C-alpha positions, 0 to 999 in steps of 0.5 A: 783074809781081807779086812771088813768095810769098817777096817779101812776107815779105822786104819786110816784114822790110826794112820792119821793119829800116828802121823800126828803124834810123830810130828813135832809140836814146834809149829804149835809152840812157834805160833804161841810164842812170837819170835821163838821156835822149837828146834831139835835137842843137839846134845849127846846123851849124858847123865840127865834126860834130854831137854828141849831146845828153842831158837829166838829169831834175830829180830825178836832177841837182838841176834839169834839166840839158842836156849837149851832147857831141862830138869835135873830131878833130885839135884838141888839142895832141898833147903836152900835151893839155888843160893849162889853164882857158883851153883849156876856155874856148876849146874846150868849146862854151860859146859855142854856149850863149851868146856871153856867159859868165863862169867862176865860178872855177878849173877842176878836173882830170877823167878821163873814160873814161881821157881826162884834161882839165879841167872848169870852171863858168860863168855864162851871160848870156842875153838879157833879163838872165837868168843860167844855170848851166853847165859845160864839159868838155874831155878829150883822147886823143892829138891829139883832143878830146872836149868837152861843154857843159852848162846848167841849174839847178845844172849847174856844181855839183860834184854835177852835174859829177860826174853829167855825167862819169859820163854821159860815161864810160858804156859807150854814150857811150864806145863812140860816142866811141871809135868816132869817136876811133878814126878819127883 
């Protein structure tokens, strides 16, 4: 059986839709947020769903910085939210970057997209004795967390943490997070 005349344009349109859906939206994100581009989530599956990963160019962030963000639904104290640095240490996914990390001082309060929490700078102790700058973020909405871990030269600096908070509070990232948090 051969397809009718209308089937060929229909199949071509379906092919374009499938190809478009298969393409990453990283290019769209890069155009919307100067200096940032979306990259592949590099971590193996764990108890939480995979998140999204972003890279900031050295010129925009004072050194290349990678940021990994994801929600952790139902994992926050519903009445107090993220109340202290110990919580940031425990939930911000620093352990995905290195099992050996050290806080570089007290954390700071942060608000991202209307969600309050804390951010804290760290030193990651990498294999071979190398050290890497990092920062963790944990903010909450009701009983849900949004966590982010970042690494790279200067990732823990106040300027880089401000740029990361701005990235996380952007329309595209917040739209994605809100859609996931809205399910809880």
